[in-house]
C-alpha positions as CSV (number, residue, x, y, z in Angstrom):
1,M,-157.7,33.0,-272.1
2,S,-159.9,35.1,-273.8
3,E,-159.7,38.9,-273.7
4,E,-162.7,39.7,-271.7
5,A,-161.3,37.0,-269.0
6,G,-158.0,38.7,-269.4
7,A,-159.7,42.1,-269.1
8,G,-161.2,40.7,-265.8
9,N,-158.1,39.6,-264.3
10,F,-156.1,42.9,-265.0
11,A,-159.0,45.1,-263.4
12,S,-158.8,42.8,-260.5
13,L,-155.1,44.2,-259.8
14,K,-156.8,47.0,-258.9
15,P,-156.2,48.0,-255.1
16,R,-158.6,46.2,-252.7
17,R,-161.1,48.9,-251.0
18,S,-160.7,46.9,-247.3
19,L,-159.4,49.5,-244.6
20,R,-161.4,50.7,-242.5
21,F,-161.3,53.6,-239.7
22,F,-159.5,51.4,-236.7
23,D,-156.9,50.1,-239.6
24,L,-156.0,53.6,-240.9
25,L,-155.7,54.6,-237.3
26,L,-153.4,51.8,-236.3
27,Y,-151.8,52.3,-239.5
28,G,-150.9,55.9,-238.5
29,L,-149.9,55.5,-235.3
30,I,-147.3,52.6,-236.4
31,L,-145.9,55.6,-238.6
32,I,-145.8,57.9,-235.5
33,Q,-144.4,55.3,-233.3
34,P,-145.5,55.0,-229.7
35,T,-142.1,56.0,-228.6
36,A,-141.6,58.7,-230.6
37,P,-140.8,61.4,-227.8
38,M,-138.2,58.9,-226.2
39,P,-135.1,59.4,-228.7
40,V,-135.6,63.3,-228.6
41,F,-136.4,63.9,-224.7
42,G,-132.9,64.7,-223.7
43,V,-132.6,67.3,-226.4
44,L,-136.1,68.8,-225.6
45,Y,-135.3,68.9,-221.7
46,E,-132.1,70.9,-222.6
47,Q,-133.5,73.0,-225.0
48,A,-136.8,73.9,-223.6
49,H,-135.4,74.4,-219.7
50,G,-137.3,71.3,-218.7
51,H,-140.6,72.4,-220.1
52,V,-140.6,68.9,-222.5
53,T,-144.2,68.2,-221.7
54,T,-145.1,71.9,-222.7
55,A,-143.0,71.8,-225.7
56,I,-145.1,68.5,-226.6
57,L,-148.4,69.9,-226.0
58,L,-148.0,73.1,-228.0
59,A,-146.3,71.2,-231.0
60,L,-149.8,69.0,-230.9
61,V,-151.6,72.3,-231.4
62,A,-150.0,73.0,-234.5
63,M,-150.1,69.6,-235.5
64,L,-153.9,69.2,-235.2
65,L,-154.7,72.2,-237.1
66,T,-152.2,71.0,-239.6
67,A,-154.0,67.8,-239.8
68,V,-157.4,69.1,-239.7
69,S,-155.8,70.9,-243.6
70,Y,-154.6,67.3,-244.6
71,G,-158.2,66.0,-243.7
72,R,-160.0,68.7,-246.0
73,M,-157.4,68.4,-248.8
74,A,-157.9,64.7,-248.5
75,R,-161.9,64.9,-249.3
76,V,-160.8,67.1,-252.3
77,Y,-158.0,64.8,-253.5
78,P,-159.2,61.3,-252.1
79,A,-157.0,59.2,-254.7
80,G,-154.0,58.8,-252.5
81,G,-152.7,62.1,-251.6
82,S,-149.6,63.9,-250.3
83,A,-148.5,67.7,-249.4
84,F,-146.9,68.2,-252.9
85,L,-150.1,66.7,-254.7
86,Y,-152.4,69.1,-252.4
87,V,-150.2,72.0,-253.1
88,G,-149.5,71.5,-256.7
89,K,-153.5,70.8,-257.4
90,E,-154.6,73.7,-255.1
91,L,-151.9,76.3,-255.3
92,H,-149.3,76.2,-258.0
93,P,-147.1,73.1,-259.3
94,A,-144.2,75.3,-259.0
95,L,-145.2,75.4,-255.2
96,G,-145.7,71.9,-255.4
97,Y,-142.6,71.1,-256.5
98,L,-140.7,73.2,-253.9
99,C,-143.0,71.6,-250.9
100,G,-142.2,68.0,-252.5
101,W,-138.2,69.6,-252.4
102,C,-138.5,70.4,-248.9
103,L,-140.2,67.3,-248.1
104,T,-137.1,65.3,-249.9
105,L,-134.5,67.2,-247.1
106,D,-137.0,65.2,-244.4
107,Y,-136.3,61.6,-246.5
108,V,-132.7,62.6,-246.9
109,L,-132.1,63.4,-243.4
110,N,-134.2,60.7,-241.4
111,P,-131.7,57.8,-242.0
112,L,-128.9,60.2,-241.1
113,I,-130.7,61.2,-237.4
114,C,-131.2,57.1,-237.2
115,T,-127.7,56.8,-237.8
116,I,-126.8,59.1,-235.4
117,W,-129.4,58.0,-232.6
118,S,-128.1,54.5,-233.0
119,S,-124.6,55.0,-232.5
120,R,-125.0,56.8,-229.4
121,A,-127.4,54.5,-228.0
122,A,-125.0,51.5,-229.0
123,E,-122.2,53.5,-227.3
124,A,-123.8,53.7,-224.2
125,F,-124.2,49.9,-223.9
126,L,-120.5,49.3,-225.0
127,P,-118.6,52.3,-224.6
128,A,-115.3,51.0,-225.0
129,I,-116.0,50.8,-228.9
130,P,-116.0,54.7,-230.1
131,Y,-119.1,56.6,-231.5
132,A,-117.3,57.0,-235.1
133,A,-116.7,53.1,-235.4
134,W,-120.5,52.9,-234.6
135,V,-121.1,55.7,-237.2
136,V,-119.7,53.6,-239.9
137,F,-121.0,50.2,-238.8
138,F,-124.6,51.5,-238.5
139,A,-124.4,53.7,-241.9
140,A,-122.9,50.2,-243.7
141,L,-125.4,47.9,-242.2
142,F,-128.6,50.3,-243.5
143,T,-126.6,50.3,-246.6
144,L,-125.9,46.7,-247.4
145,L,-129.2,45.3,-246.1
146,N,-130.7,47.8,-248.2
147,L,-128.7,47.0,-251.6
148,A,-129.3,43.0,-250.5
149,G,-133.3,43.9,-250.7
150,V,-133.8,43.2,-247.4
151,E,-137.6,44.8,-246.3
152,T,-139.4,44.7,-243.3
153,S,-142.9,43.4,-243.5
154,A,-146.0,45.0,-242.1
155,R,-146.5,42.4,-239.5
156,I,-143.1,42.9,-238.1
157,N,-143.5,46.8,-237.9
158,A,-146.8,45.9,-236.2
159,L,-145.4,43.5,-233.9
160,L,-142.3,46.1,-233.0
161,A,-145.3,48.3,-232.7
162,A,-146.6,46.4,-229.6
163,V,-143.3,45.9,-228.4
164,L,-142.9,49.6,-227.8
165,V,-146.1,50.0,-226.4
166,L,-145.4,47.1,-223.8
167,V,-142.1,49.3,-223.0
168,V,-144.2,52.4,-222.8
169,A,-146.1,50.8,-219.9
170,V,-143.4,49.5,-218.2
171,F,-141.8,52.7,-218.0
172,I,-144.8,54.4,-216.9
173,A,-145.9,51.8,-214.3
174,T,-142.1,51.9,-212.8
175,A,-142.2,55.5,-212.8
176,V,-145.7,55.6,-210.8
177,R,-144.1,53.1,-208.5
178,W,-141.1,55.3,-207.9
179,T,-143.4,57.9,-207.2
180,L,-145.6,56.2,-204.8
181,H,-142.7,54.6,-202.7
182,G,-140.2,57.1,-201.3
183,H,-139.9,59.5,-203.9
184,P,-143.4,61.3,-203.7
185,V,-144.4,64.4,-205.5
186,H,-146.4,67.2,-203.4
187,G,-148.6,69.8,-204.8
188,G,-147.3,72.1,-207.3
189,E,-144.7,69.8,-208.1
190,W,-147.4,68.1,-210.4
191,L,-147.3,71.0,-212.5
192,L,-143.8,71.2,-213.1
193,P,-143.2,69.3,-216.1
194,L,-145.8,72.2,-217.4
195,F,-144.5,75.1,-215.8
196,D,-141.5,76.0,-213.3
197,R,-140.9,79.7,-213.3
198,R,-137.6,79.2,-212.4
199,T,-136.3,78.2,-215.6
200,F,-139.2,79.3,-217.6
201,N,-138.0,81.3,-220.8
202,A,-140.9,81.5,-223.9
203,R,-137.9,82.0,-226.5
204,A,-136.4,78.7,-225.0
205,V,-140.0,76.9,-225.1
206,L,-141.0,77.8,-228.5
207,H,-137.3,76.5,-229.8
208,G,-138.0,73.3,-228.0
209,T,-141.6,73.2,-229.2
210,S,-140.2,73.5,-232.9
211,I,-137.9,70.5,-232.1
212,A,-140.5,68.3,-230.7
213,V,-142.7,68.3,-234.0
214,L,-140.3,65.4,-234.6
215,T,-142.5,63.9,-232.4
216,Y,-145.4,63.9,-234.8
217,I,-143.5,63.2,-238.1
218,G,-145.4,60.4,-240.2
219,F,-149.2,61.1,-239.5
220,D,-149.7,62.6,-242.8
221,G,-148.7,59.7,-244.5
222,I,-152.5,58.0,-243.8
223,S,-153.3,60.1,-246.8
224,T,-151.2,57.9,-249.2
225,L,-153.9,55.1,-248.3
226,A,-156.9,56.8,-249.7
227,D,-156.8,54.3,-252.5
228,E,-157.3,51.1,-250.3
229,A,-159.8,52.7,-247.7
230,R,-163.4,51.7,-248.0
231,E,-164.6,55.4,-247.2
232,P,-161.6,57.7,-248.0
233,R,-163.7,60.9,-247.9
234,R,-164.9,60.5,-244.4
235,D,-162.2,58.2,-242.7
236,I,-159.1,59.5,-244.1
237,P,-159.8,62.9,-242.5
238,R,-161.0,61.5,-239.3
239,A,-158.1,59.3,-239.0
240,I,-155.5,61.7,-239.6
241,V,-156.7,64.0,-236.5
242,M,-157.3,61.2,-234.4
243,A,-153.6,59.4,-235.1
244,C,-152.3,62.8,-234.4
245,L,-154.1,63.5,-231.2
246,V,-153.7,60.0,-229.7
247,A,-149.9,60.3,-230.3
248,G,-149.7,63.7,-228.9
249,V,-151.6,62.7,-225.5
250,L,-149.3,59.1,-225.7
251,A,-146.1,61.6,-225.9
252,A,-147.0,63.6,-223.2
253,V,-148.3,61.2,-220.7
254,E,-144.7,59.7,-221.7
255,V,-142.4,62.8,-221.3
256,C,-144.6,64.0,-217.8
257,A,-143.7,60.7,-216.1
258,A,-140.3,61.1,-217.1
259,Q,-140.0,64.9,-215.7
260,L,-142.0,64.0,-212.5
261,V,-138.9,61.6,-211.9
262,V,-135.7,63.3,-212.8
263,P,-134.2,65.6,-210.7
264,R,-134.6,69.6,-211.6
265,G,-131.7,70.8,-213.4
266,T,-130.1,67.2,-214.6
267,V,-127.8,67.3,-217.4
268,F,-127.5,63.9,-219.2
269,A,-124.3,62.6,-220.1
270,R,-125.8,62.1,-223.6
271,V,-128.9,64.2,-224.9
272,E,-129.3,61.5,-227.3
273,T,-130.4,58.6,-224.6
274,G,-131.7,61.0,-221.9
275,Y,-134.6,59.2,-221.4
276,S,-132.5,55.9,-221.1
277,E,-131.1,57.5,-218.6
278,V,-134.2,58.1,-216.7
279,G,-134.9,54.5,-216.9
280,R,-131.5,53.7,-215.2
281,L,-132.4,56.3,-212.4
282,I,-135.7,54.4,-211.5
283,G,-135.3,51.1,-212.5
284,G,-131.6,50.1,-212.9
285,W,-129.7,48.9,-215.4
286,A,-132.6,46.8,-216.1
287,L,-135.1,49.0,-217.2
288,F,-132.2,50.8,-218.9
289,S,-131.5,47.9,-221.1
290,I,-135.2,47.4,-222.1
291,V,-135.6,51.2,-223.3
292,N,-132.4,51.8,-224.7
293,G,-132.7,48.1,-226.3
294,A,-136.4,48.7,-227.8
295,L,-135.4,52.3,-229.0
296,L,-132.2,51.1,-230.6
297,L,-134.2,48.5,-232.5
298,A,-136.8,50.8,-233.3
299,T,-134.4,53.4,-234.6
300,M,-132.3,50.9,-236.7
301,G,-135.6,49.5,-238.7
302,S,-136.5,53.1,-239.2
303,G,-133.0,53.9,-240.5
304,M,-133.0,51.2,-242.9
305,A,-136.5,52.0,-244.1
306,S,-136.3,55.6,-244.3
307,Q,-132.8,55.2,-246.4
308,M,-134.4,52.7,-248.8
309,G,-137.7,55.6,-249.3
310,A,-135.1,58.3,-249.6
311,A,-133.5,56.3,-252.6
312,R,-136.7,55.4,-254.3
313,L,-137.8,59.1,-253.9
314,L,-134.3,60.4,-255.6
315,Y,-134.8,57.5,-258.2
316,A,-138.1,58.7,-259.3
317,M,-137.1,62.5,-259.0
318,G,-134.1,61.6,-261.2
319,R,-136.4,59.1,-263.8
320,D,-138.6,62.5,-264.0
321,G,-136.2,64.4,-265.1
322,A,-135.9,67.1,-261.9
323,I,-132.3,66.1,-261.0
324,P,-129.8,64.7,-263.4
325,G,-131.3,60.9,-264.6
326,R,-128.2,59.4,-265.5
327,F,-127.0,58.7,-262.0
328,F,-130.2,59.0,-259.7
329,G,-132.5,57.6,-262.3
330,A,-130.3,54.1,-262.5
331,L,-131.5,51.0,-261.0
332,A,-129.4,47.8,-260.7
333,P,-130.0,45.2,-263.0
334,K,-130.9,42.4,-260.9
335,R,-133.1,43.4,-257.7
336,L,-133.9,46.6,-259.4
337,I,-132.7,49.0,-256.6
338,P,-131.9,52.5,-257.0
339,Q,-128.1,51.6,-256.0
340,N,-126.3,54.6,-256.5
341,N,-128.9,56.2,-254.4
342,V,-128.5,53.9,-251.4
343,L,-124.9,54.6,-251.6
344,L,-125.3,58.0,-252.1
345,I,-127.4,58.4,-248.5
346,G,-125.0,55.8,-247.0
347,A,-121.8,58.3,-247.8
348,V,-124.3,61.0,-246.4
349,C,-124.9,59.2,-243.0
350,V,-121.5,58.3,-242.6
351,A,-120.2,62.1,-243.2
352,G,-123.3,63.5,-241.3
353,G,-122.7,61.4,-238.6
354,F,-119.2,63.1,-237.7
355,L,-120.2,66.6,-238.6
356,M,-123.7,67.0,-237.5
357,S,-125.9,66.6,-234.1
358,Y,-129.0,64.9,-233.6
359,E,-130.2,68.0,-232.6
360,L,-129.4,69.6,-235.7
361,G,-130.6,66.6,-237.8
362,A,-133.8,66.9,-235.9
363,E,-134.2,70.5,-236.3
364,L,-133.0,70.6,-240.3
365,L,-135.7,67.9,-240.9
366,N,-138.5,69.8,-239.0
367,Y,-137.7,72.5,-241.7
368,G,-138.8,70.5,-244.6
369,A,-141.7,69.0,-242.7
370,L,-142.6,72.9,-241.4
371,V,-142.6,74.2,-244.4
372,A,-144.7,71.6,-246.2
373,F,-147.6,72.2,-243.3
374,M,-147.6,76.0,-243.6
375,M,-148.2,75.2,-247.8
376,V,-151.0,72.5,-246.9
377,N,-152.7,75.1,-244.6
378,I,-152.5,77.6,-247.2
379,A,-154.1,75.1,-249.8
380,A,-156.6,74.1,-247.4
381,A,-157.7,77.7,-246.4
382,R,-157.9,78.6,-250.2
383,R,-160.0,75.9,-251.0
384,V,-162.4,76.7,-247.8
385,W,-162.5,80.1,-249.3
386,L,-163.6,78.7,-252.7
387,E,-166.1,76.3,-251.5
388,S,-167.9,78.2,-248.9
389,C,-167.3,82.1,-250.6
390,G,-165.8,83.0,-247.0
391,A,-168.9,81.7,-245.3
392,G,-166.8,78.7,-243.8
393,A,-165.3,80.7,-241.0
394,V,-164.3,78.3,-238.5
395,G,-162.7,76.0,-241.5
396,L,-160.8,79.2,-242.6
397,L,-159.4,80.1,-239.2
398,A,-158.3,76.7,-238.7
399,S,-156.1,76.3,-241.7
400,V,-154.9,80.0,-241.4
401,L,-153.8,79.3,-237.6
402,G,-152.1,76.2,-238.3
403,C,-150.3,78.1,-241.0
404,A,-149.6,80.9,-238.6
405,V,-148.3,78.4,-235.7
406,C,-146.4,76.2,-238.1
407,A,-144.5,79.5,-239.3
408,L,-143.8,80.6,-235.7
409,L,-142.1,77.3,-235.3
410,W,-140.2,77.5,-238.2
411,G,-139.0,81.0,-236.9
412,N,-137.8,79.3,-234.0
413,L,-135.6,76.7,-235.5
414,S,-132.0,77.9,-234.6
415,R,-130.2,80.1,-236.9
416,I,-128.0,77.5,-238.6
417,A,-131.0,74.8,-239.2
418,L,-132.7,78.0,-241.1
419,E,-129.4,78.8,-243.1
420,V,-128.8,75.1,-244.1
421,G,-132.5,74.3,-244.7
422,T,-133.1,77.6,-246.9
423,V,-129.9,76.9,-248.8
424,W,-131.5,73.8,-249.8
425,A,-134.7,75.3,-250.6
426,I,-132.3,77.3,-253.3
427,L,-130.8,74.7,-254.4
428,G,-134.0,72.9,-255.4
429,I,-135.4,76.2,-257.0
430,L,-132.4,76.3,-258.8
431,L,-132.6,72.6,-260.0
432,G,-136.0,73.1,-261.0
433,W,-135.6,76.1,-263.2
434,V,-132.5,74.3,-265.1
435,S,-135.3,71.5,-265.8
436,W,-137.8,73.7,-266.9
437,R,-135.6,75.4,-269.2
438,R,-134.2,72.1,-270.5
439,V,-137.7,71.0,-270.9
440,R,-138.7,74.0,-273.1
441,L,-135.2,73.9,-275.2
442,D,-136.2,70.3,-276.1
443,R,-139.6,71.0,-277.2
444,G,-138.3,74.3,-279.3
445,I,-140.6,76.4,-276.8
446,G,-137.4,79.1,-277.2
447,A,-134.6,80.2,-275.5
């Protein structure tokens, strides 16, 4: 083969720019999942004093403002971006590192809360088997599948998303039938999912909203497809905002339908499976099984994928020297899998499943996400200011408001979530400082 031909074949390995706007939007919706508010419904119902729909819509405002900022940064850095890249390039590499470190908390906790939720859902099917046994089972299942190199394909993920959309449609249709035949909703009762003066508490609603952010996690993943989009500067920003909006409207419809049929003051036996319990109320064991089973299947897939994603992120950090490379930067010789990291996260899932609630895990995950969202909004505000010299008032206001709303939600996380998350951030700062010192000493720059 000639050198020219070889060079031509090598060049052909570059990513194909084949993704249109609709492809990007569909990818974002698959990442978020059509049933995203269902697993957290019971927690939100309890913490927001029944104002789940209000919490979902308030979180949508924060996420839309942040999505605009993500879109703006994607235009500036269209070559496959993420929060730590945007913050590192626009503000400072150290802040980019801190942003990435806080997002690492999301990666590590995602398989943990999937383990907890899957265990509760399975326990609802087979209550004779104790919760602790389910925790060990699911943590071991995710770990063994990842060690074996099993991965779900994009086609399977798309098929699962279609099944989940069907489950949403069945639930909403059943809820409508419930309200029209024998359980009508009268007058002002239609507004109770948004405001019930007997239970409304602003602090509780804001706390619930800080948890409801979990519903939208994943919309920013669209920015990583910039290298494969046909028109990245145009379509990536539009797809990010639209995915967030569509997911928010769908989530509001789902939880509103549930709130209209569940009796006020309901206390769920297991808050993790609250939505499934509503399904049992209006559709009996059949609908309970459909909802709980579909969510269990989706959560299992998410748990397995997120465990490997976390393991690969830790591997990248270990390889780059941000954390001890001998352990975190090692690969299994045959399958080239970061085996140490997979086993470590599996152990974290077991320990966390025994020691942590689903609610606390969700709040800690949102701690990292909200810190990253605040930083992206600040970076976008700086970019608008530099490009317009202060003239882009609307764009600047959107980014500033996005940062302010995310900060408000971050401040309304539970005290323990703020304390644990801050300890994690401090640990990251210390590790980064040690790594920086080691690099300076290796280069002979000074003590």
